[in-house]
C-alpha positions in Angstrom: 1.7 -13.7 -27.7 5.0 -13.8 -25.8 6.7 -11.3 -28.2 4.5 -8.3 -27.3 6.3 -5.1 -26.7 5.3 -2.3 -24.3 4.6 1.0 -26.0 5.6 2.7 -22.7 9.2 1.2 -22.5 11.0 -1.2 -20.2 13.0 -1.0 -17.0 16.7 -0.7 -17.7 17.5 -3.5 -15.2 15.9 -6.0 -12.9 17.0 -4.1 -9.9 15.2 -1.0 -11.0 12.1 -3.2 -11.0 12.8 -4.3 -7.5 13.3 -0.7 -6.4 10.1 0.4 -8.1 8.0 -2.5 -6.8 9.4 -2.0 -3.3 8.7 1.7 -3.5 5.1 0.9 -4.5 4.7 -1.5 -1.6 6.3 0.7 1.0 3.9 3.4 2.0 2.6 5.4 4.9 0.4 2.6 6.4 3.3 0.1 6.0 5.6 2.3 8.0 3.3 3.2 10.9 0.8 0.3 10.9 2.9 -2.9 10.6 5.1 -2.2 13.6 2.1 -1.4 15.7 0.0 -4.5 14.9 3.2 -6.6 15.3 3.7 -5.5 18.8 0.0 -5.8 19.8 -0.5 -9.2 18.3 2.3 -11.4 19.6 5.6 -9.7 18.5 7.9 -12.3 17.0 5.0 -14.8 16.9 3.0 -12.5 14.7 6.1 -11.9 12.5 6.3 -15.6 11.8 2.6 -15.8 10.9 3.0 -12.7 8.7 5.9 -14.2 6.9 4.0 -17.4 6.3 1.1 -15.3 4.9 3.5 -13.4 2.6 4.8 -16.7 1.2 1.5 -18.4 0.9 -0.8 -15.5 -0.1 1.1 -12.3 -0.9 3.9 -13.7 -3.1 1.6 -16.0 -5.2 -0.7 -13.1 -6.0 2.3 -10.8 -6.7 3.7 -13.5 -9.1 0.3 -13.8 -10.8 0.1 -10.0 -11.3 3.6 -9.8 -12.7 2.9 -12.8 -15.1 -0.2 -11.1 -16.4 1.5 -7.8 -16.7 4.6 -9.0 -18.5 2.7 -11.3 -20.9 0.2 -8.6 -21.7 2.7 -5.7 -21.9 -0.1 -3.2 -21.5 -2.2 -1.5 -18.8 -4.1 -3.9 -16.5 -7.3 -3.5 -18.5 -5.8 -4.2 -21.9 -3.5 -6.9 -20.6 -6.4 -8.8 -19.1 -8.5 -8.2 -22.3 -5.8 -9.4 -24.7 -4.8 -12.4 -22.7 -8.4 -13.5 -22.3 -8.9 -13.2 -26.1 -5.8 -15.3 -26.7 -7.2 -18.1 -24.5 -10.6 -17.8 -25.9 -12.1 -16.5 -22.7 -14.7 -13.8 -22.1 -13.6 -10.2 -22.7 -15.2 -9.4 -19.4 -12.0 -10.5 -17.7 -10.9 -6.9 -18.6 -13.2 -5.8 -15.7 -10.7 -7.3 -13.3 -8.0 -5.0 -14.6 -10.5 -2.1 -14.5 -11.3 -3.0 -10.9 -7.6 -2.6 -10.0 -7.2 0.7 -11.8 -10.3 2.1 -10.1 -9.1 0.9 -6.7 -5.7 2.5 -7.2 -7.2 5.7 -8.5 -9.6 6.0 -5.5 -6.7 5.3 -3.1 -4.6 8.0 -4.8 -7.3 10.6 -4.3 -7.3 10.3 -0.5 -3.8 9.0 -0.1 -2.6 12.3 -1.5 -4.4 14.2 1.2 -2.8 12.2 4.0 0.6 12.4 2.3 0.2 16.1 2.4 0.3 16.0 6.2 3.8 14.5 6.1 5.1 17.2 3.8 3.5 19.8 6.1 5.3 18.3 9.1 8.7 18.5 7.5 8.5 22.2 7.7 6.6 22.4 11.1 9.1 20.2 13.0 12.1 21.5 11.0 11.2 25.0 12.2 11.2 23.9 15.8 7.4 24.3 16.3 7.3 21.2 18.5 10.2 22.1 20.7 9.0 21.3 24.3 5.6 20.2 23.0 3.0 18.6 25.3 0.3 16.1 24.4 -2.2 19.0 24.3 -0.1 21.3 22.1 0.8 18.4 19.7 -2.9 17.4 19.4 -3.9 21.0 18.8 -1.2 21.4 16.1 -2.5 18.3 14.3 -6.1 19.3 14.7 -5.3 22.7 13.4 -3.8 21.3 10.3 -6.6 18.9 9.3 -9.3 21.4 10.3 -8.0 23.9 7.7 -9.4 23.2 4.2 -7.0 25.7 2.7 -3.9 24.1 4.2 -4.9 20.6 3.3 -5.8 21.6 -0.2 -2.5 23.3 -0.7 -0.4 20.2 0.4 -2.8 17.9 -1.5 -2.2 19.9 -4.7 1.6 20.0 -4.2 1.9 16.3 -3.6 -0.3 15.4 -6.7 1.6 17.9 -8.8 4.9 16.2 -7.9 3.4 12.8 -8.7 1.9 13.9 -12.1 5.3 15.4 -13.0 7.2 12.1 -12.5 4.6 9.9 -14.3 4.2 12.4 -17.1 7.9 11.9 -18.1 7.5 8.3 -18.9 9.0 5.0 -17.6 12.7 5.6 -17.9 12.9 9.4 -17.8 10.2 9.7 -15.1 9.5 6.6 -13.0 12.9 5.0 -13.2 14.9 8.2 -12.7 12.8 9.2 -9.7 12.9 5.7 -8.2 16.7 5.5 -8.6 17.0 8.7 -6.6 14.2 8.3 -4.0 14.6 4.7 -2.9 18.3 4.9 -1.9 17.5 8.1 0.0 14.6 6.3 1.7 16.8 3.4 2.8 19.6 5.7 3.9 17.3 7.9 6.0 15.6 4.8 7.5 18.9 3.3 8.6 20.0 6.7 9.9 16.8 6.9 11.9 17.3 3.4 13.4 20.8 4.4 14.4 19.6 7.6 16.0 16.7 5.8 17.8 19.1 3.2 19.2 21.1 5.9 21.0 18.3 8.3 21.8 15.5 6.0 23.0 14.6 2.7 24.6 15.9 0.3 21.9 15.7 -2.8 24.2 12.0 -2.0 24.9 11.4 -1.7 21.2 13.1 -5.0 20.4 11.0 -6.8 23.0 7.8 -5.1 21.7 8.4 -6.1 18.2 10.2 -9.5 18.4 9.4 -11.2 21.8 7.2 -14.1 20.7 3.9 -14.4 22.6 2.0 -17.3 21.0 -0.9 -16.9 23.4 -2.0 -13.9 21.3 -2.3 -15.9 18.1 -6.1 -16.1 17.7 -8.1 -16.6 14.5 -8.6 -12.8 14.3 -4.9 -12.2 14.6 -4.2 -14.6 11.7 -6.7 -12.8 9.6 -5.0 -9.5 10.5 -1.7 -11.1 9.3 -3.4 -12.2 6.1 -4.8 -8.8 5.4 -1.5 -7.0 6.2 0.5 -9.4 3.9 -2.0 -8.6 1.1 -2.2 -4.9 1.5 1.5 -4.2 2.3 2.7 -5.7 -1.0 0.6 -3.3 -3.0 -1.6 -6.0 -4.5 -4.9 -5.7 -6.3 -4.5 -2.1 -7.4 -2.8 -2.6 -10.8 0.6 -1.2 -9.7 2.5 -4.5 -9.6 0.8 -5.6 -12.9 1.8 -2.5 -14.8 5.3 -2.6 -13.3 5.5 -6.2 -14.5 4.6 -5.0 -18.0 7.9 -3.1 -18.1 10.0 -6.1 -16.9 12.4 -7.7 -19.3 11.7 -11.2 -20.6 14.8 -12.8 -19.2 14.2 -11.8 -15.6 13.0 -14.5 -13.2 9.6 -13.5 -11.9 9.6 -15.7 -8.7 13.0 -14.4 -7.7 12.0 -10.8 -8.2 8.8 -11.3 -6.2 10.7 -12.9 -3.4 13.2 -10.0 -3.2 10.4 -7.4 -3.2 8.5 -9.2 -0.5 11.6 -9.5 1.6 12.6 -5.8 1.1 9.1 -4.7 2.0 9.1 -6.7 5.2 12.6 -5.5 6.1 11.5 -1.8 5.7 8.5 -2.4 7.9 10.5 -3.9 10.7 13.2 -1.2 10.4 10.5 1.4 10.6 9.4 -0.2 13.9 13.0 0.0 15.2 13.1 3.7 14.1 9.8 4.6 15.7 9.3 2.7 18.9 12.6 3.3 20.7 11.7 7.0 20.6 8.1 6.4 21.7 9.1 4.1 24.6 12.0 6.3 25.6 9.6 9.1 26.4 7.0 6.9 28.0 4.4 7.4 25.3 1.7 4.9 24.3 2.3 3.3 20.9 -1.0 4.5 19.5 -2.1 3.3 16.1 -2.1 5.3 12.8 -1.9 9.1 12.6 -1.9 9.5 16.3 1.4 7.6 16.6 3.2 9.6 13.9 1.7 13.1 14.1 1.3 13.4 17.8 3.4 10.9 19.8 6.5 11.2 17.6 6.1 14.9 17.2 6.2 15.2 21.0 9.3 13.0 21.2 11.2 14.9 18.6 10.4 18.1 20.4 12.2 16.9 23.5 15.3 15.2 21.9 18.7 16.6 21.1 18.7 17.5 17.4 15.0 16.7 17.5 14.0 19.3 14.9 16.6 18.0 12.4 15.8 14.3 12.8 12.1 15.0 13.0 12.2 16.7 9.7 14.3 13.9 8.3 11.7 11.3 9.5 8.9 13.1 7.8 11.0 13.4 4.6 11.2 9.6 4.9 7.4 9.3 5.1 6.9 11.7 2.2 9.3 9.8 0.0 7.5 6.5 0.9 4.2 8.1 0.0 5.5 9.6 -3.2 6.9 6.3 -4.6 3.6 4.6 -3.8 1.6 7.4 -5.4 3.6 7.2 -8.6 2.7 3.5 -8.8 -1.0 4.4 -8.2 -1.1 7.0 -11.0 0.8 4.9 -13.6 -1.8 2.3 -14.4 -4.6 4.8 -15.3 -2.1 7.0 -17.2 -0.9 4.0 -19.2 -4.5 3.1 -20.1 -5.3 6.7 -21.2 -2.3 6.6 -23.5 -3.3 3.3 -25.0 -7.0 4.1 -25.3 -6.9 7.7 -26.5 -3.4 7.9 -28.0 -2.7 11.0 -25.8 0.8 12.1 -25.1 1.9 10.8 -21.7 2.1 14.3 -20.1 -1.5 15.0 -21.1 -2.7 11.6 -19.8 -0.9 12.0 -16.5 -2.2 15.6 -16.0 -5.8 14.6 -16.7 -5.6 11.5 -14.5 -4.0 13.5 -11.7 -6.5 16.3 -12.1 -9.4 13.8 -11.7 -7.7 12.3 -8.6 -7.2 15.8 -7.2 -10.9 16.6 -7.7 -12.0 13.4 -5.9 -9.5 14.2 -3.2 -11.2 17.5 -2.4 -14.0 15.5 -0.8 -11.4 13.8 1.4 -10.0 17.2 2.3 -13.4 18.5 3.4 -14.2 15.2 5.3 -11.8 16.4 8.0 -13.5 19.8 8.5 -16.5 21.2 6.5 -18.0 17.8 5.8 -17.0 16.2 9.0 -20.6 15.7 10.1 -21.9 14.6 6.7 -22.1 10.8 7.4 -23.9 8.1 5.4 -24.1 4.6 6.8 -21.7 5.5 9.7 -19.0 6.7 7.3 -18.0 10.1 5.9 -16.7 10.7 2.4 -13.1 9.9 3.2 -14.0 6.7 5.1 -16.3 5.5 2.2 -13.5 6.1 -0.3 -11.1 4.1 1.9 -13.6 1.3 2.6 -14.7 0.8 -1.0 -11.2 0.7 -2.4 -9.1 -1.1 0.2 -11.7 -3.3 1.8 -13.8 -4.3 -1.3 -12.0 -3.6 -4.6 -8.4 -4.6 -3.7 -9.2 -8.1 -2.3 -11.6 -8.8 -5.2 -9.0 -7.7 -7.8 -6.2 -9.7 -6.2 -8.3 -12.8 -5.9 -9.5 -12.8 -9.5 -6.0 -12.1 -10.9 -4.7 -15.1 -9.0 -7.6 -17.3 -10.4 -7.1 -15.9 -13.9 -3.3 -16.6 -14.0 -3.4 -20.0 -12.3 -6.7 -21.5 -13.7 -7.6 -19.7 -16.9 -4.3 -19.1 -18.7 -2.9 -22.1 -20.4 -0.1 -23.8 -18.6 2.3 -23.2 -21.5 1.6 -19.5 -21.3 2.2 -19.3 -17.6 5.3 -21.5 -17.6 6.9 -19.5 -20.3 6.7 -16.4 -18.0 7.3 -18.2 -14.7 10.4 -20.2 -15.9 11.0 -23.8 -15.1 14.4 -23.7 -13.4 12.7 -25.0 -10.2 9.6 -27.1 -11.2 8.7 -27.6 -7.5 8.3 -23.8 -7.0 5.9 -23.7 -10.0 3.8 -26.4 -8.5 3.7 -24.7 -5.1 2.7 -21.4 -6.8 0.1 -23.1 -8.9 -1.5 -24.8 -5.8 -1.4 -21.6 -3.7 -2.8 -19.4 -6.4 -5.5 -21.9 -7.3 -6.7 -22.9 -3.9 -5.1 -21.3 -0.8 -4.6 -17.6 -1.7 -8.2 -17.1 -3.1 -9.8 -18.6 -0.1 -7.6 -16.6 2.3 -8.3 -13.4 0.5 -12.0 -14.2 0.5 -11.9 -14.6 4.3 -10.1 -11.3 4.6 -12.7 -9.7 2.4 -15.6 -11.1 4.5 -13.9 -10.0 7.7 -13.4 -6.5 6.2 -17.0 -6.0 5.4 -18.0 -7.3 8.8 -20.0 -10.3 7.8 -20.5 -11.2 11.4 -22.1 -7.8 12.0 -24.5 -8.4 9.1 -25.5 -11.8 10.4 -26.0 -10.3 13.9 -28.2 -7.5 12.4 -30.3 -10.0 10.4 -30.7 -12.2 13.5 -31.8 -9.1 15.5 -34.4 -7.9 13.1 -35.8 -11.5 12.6 -36.0 -12.0 16.3 -37.7 -8.7 16.9 -40.0 -8.4 13.9 -40.7 -12.0 13.0 -40.5 -14.0 16.2 -41.5 -11.1 18.5 -38.7 -11.9 20.9 -36.7 -9.2 22.8 -33.0 -9.0 21.9 
């Protein structure tokens, strides 16, 4: 029923929800991956396609998650179960909520390890360790960090402890208080880094790299990349947005909040590019993807810049805050479910969930050193955790939530949450969530599991073993 109340509390205002949801969406991959794939896939042309994907795929699924969360007022599992029961549907819909919680939990286990790298670099760069660094010395420093189980375990433990502490204090005293402090700091540091990069690096080169439209690069694969980035960058399919929606007041417009969160997330990603690439291009370095860009290329750049140690440390504080706000949203859904299921006090539930995530994360720690050569199916432990959660569970979860909200919930239930100030916007959301978004996510899912590679393999073995033909 629409009068459900959350046992965990509510956000004190709509803007706290915006900060919390934006904090969930803005993470490590968002800051270093989005600018890179934008520059490599058409610049401004890719941004236009990405924005279209956000509007047509990302926002409809986000709205669906918030609708289910606010109407259910519980953890994703129990919200899905109770709403399915109200509509006379199978209780198995609760498995969709469970899928999101499991995905977020698995992501937290290895995300914490990578976030620990950022915390470590705050102190390494701040102490001037990268002053005058070369490519060789920067690579050796990074390899030295990830090859040490002891150091990775220390930072992994510290990061998860900080996350458990915030979540254990509850919605208003923990999550909300932390978000109100951390997100303004994140935005301030990001703007300061953009200002610093504009005067210390090749700002014009960065602008051209990010925004010069090259429509010749817009292939089918690039559009799929844009779909995938729009989905993953908004923190969809992992229970975070749904549980945050459960704490949203009834009188707040869900479509408007989703639009603001989507816009803020995109703005942060573009500002991150303007903070990173002027520095990279100013020193003639290649805009490498992922960790190589941040932990090697940028470390070299900061080591040769005026005030480089200070601004380098500031940049990795920015990364650590982005990781922390995301991790809080990953731990919250499973903590809320433990409180509801076992009636545990929140500090106990948070500590147990965090402890389990820590234990799973030990495997990711060892994947970079002691277990590096332990590979199954071409992937080590860390890579399997990442693949199963981000490539399989997240798209499936997001797709089924969109289908549930748009096709299975009664129109009156959805409309009471959506609001009818703009009937056309409801019809657009309904169409996209029913038809367009699920198909687009299914394509991203199939692309992620390399369906083409599977087909090619089947063709190969049939040609060799059945037809006797050389391949």
